[in-house]
C-alpha positions in Angstrom: 49.8 75.3 51.4 46.7 75.7 53.6 47.9 72.8 55.7 51.1 74.7 56.3 49.1 77.7 57.4 47.1 75.6 59.8 50.4 74.3 61.2 51.7 77.8 61.4 48.6 78.7 63.4 49.5 76.0 65.9 52.8 77.8 66.3 50.9 81.0 66.8 49.1 79.3 69.7 52.4 78.3 71.1 52.5 74.6 70.5 56.0 73.4 71.2 57.5 70.6 69.2 60.6 70.0 71.3 60.0 68.3 74.6 63.8 68.3 75.2 63.9 72.1 74.9 61.0 72.4 77.3 62.8 70.4 79.9 66.0 72.4 79.6 64.4 75.7 80.2 61.4 77.0 82.0 58.4 77.4 79.6 57.2 81.0 79.1 53.5 80.3 79.1 50.4 82.3 78.7 48.0 82.3 81.6 45.7 79.3 82.1 42.6 81.4 81.4 44.1 82.8 78.2 45.1 79.2 77.2 41.6 78.0 77.8 40.2 80.8 75.6 42.6 79.8 72.8 41.8 76.2 73.2 38.1 76.9 73.0 38.7 79.0 69.8 40.9 76.3 68.3 38.2 73.7 69.0 35.6 75.9 67.1 38.1 76.3 64.3 38.6 72.5 64.1 34.9 71.9 64.3 34.3 74.3 61.4 36.7 72.4 59.2 35.7 68.8 60.3 32.0 69.5 59.9 32.5 70.9 56.4 35.2 68.6 55.1 33.2 67.6 52.0 32.2 71.1 51.0 35.0 73.7 50.5 32.6 76.6 50.1 30.9 75.8 53.4 34.3 75.2 55.1 35.6 78.7 54.0 32.4 80.3 55.2 32.5 78.5 58.6 36.2 79.4 59.1 35.5 83.0 58.3 32.6 82.9 60.8 34.8 81.5 63.5 37.5 84.1 62.9 34.9 86.9 62.8 33.2 85.9 66.1 36.5 85.2 67.9 38.6 88.2 66.9 39.8 88.6 70.5 41.1 85.1 70.5 42.9 85.6 67.2 44.5 88.7 68.5 45.5 86.9 71.7 47.1 84.1 69.7 49.1 86.6 67.6 50.2 88.4 70.7 51.3 85.2 72.3 53.3 84.3 69.2 54.9 87.7 69.0 56.0 87.4 72.6 57.2 83.8 72.3 54.8 82.5 74.9 53.5 78.9 74.9 50.3 77.2 75.9 50.3 75.5 79.3 51.5 71.9 78.7 48.1 70.3 79.5 46.3 72.6 77.1 48.9 72.0 74.5 48.3 68.2 74.7 44.5 68.8 74.3 45.1 71.0 71.2 47.4 68.3 69.7 44.6 65.8 70.0 42.3 68.1 68.0 45.1 68.5 65.3 44.7 64.7 64.7 41.1 65.4 63.6 42.0 68.5 61.7 44.6 67.2 59.3 42.6 64.5 57.6 39.6 66.9 57.3 41.8 69.4 55.4 42.7 66.9 52.6 39.9 67.8 50.2 39.9 71.5 50.7 43.4 72.3 51.7 44.2 73.9 48.3 40.8 75.6 47.8 41.4 79.4 47.3 38.5 80.4 49.6 39.6 78.1 52.4 43.2 79.4 52.0 42.0 82.9 52.3 39.9 82.1 55.3 42.7 80.3 57.1 45.2 83.1 56.2 43.0 85.5 58.3 44.5 83.8 61.4 47.8 85.5 60.7 48.3 89.0 62.1 49.2 90.6 58.7 46.0 89.7 56.9 43.7 89.6 59.9 41.2 92.4 59.9 39.1 90.7 62.6 42.0 90.8 65.1 42.3 94.5 64.7 38.7 95.4 65.6 
């Protein structure tokens, strides 16, 4: 389930899975500066998971720390999702490269309740940090 939340977060950041749809219509993208802010946040998020892939408690704490210290980026990501905006294509490609690191690192702790709770904070409904 946590893996699904992580993938949902990618959608929050505006990762498009349909190149055909992108070619048929102009992409409604966030600004380059906002995209870079989101990519920097996502990189910290991935690092927190990869560096703690063998210890679920540390992973949960690290993810919570990243969310707490990057509340503005979490809020920006949720706003981009709500408005249907995507990352600029070049940044999207960089993010997808990081996803390749993220997915295997989530294998051990993907179902851990504390990790699930930490990752769920990325969603607007349960994210107190984004409301600060």
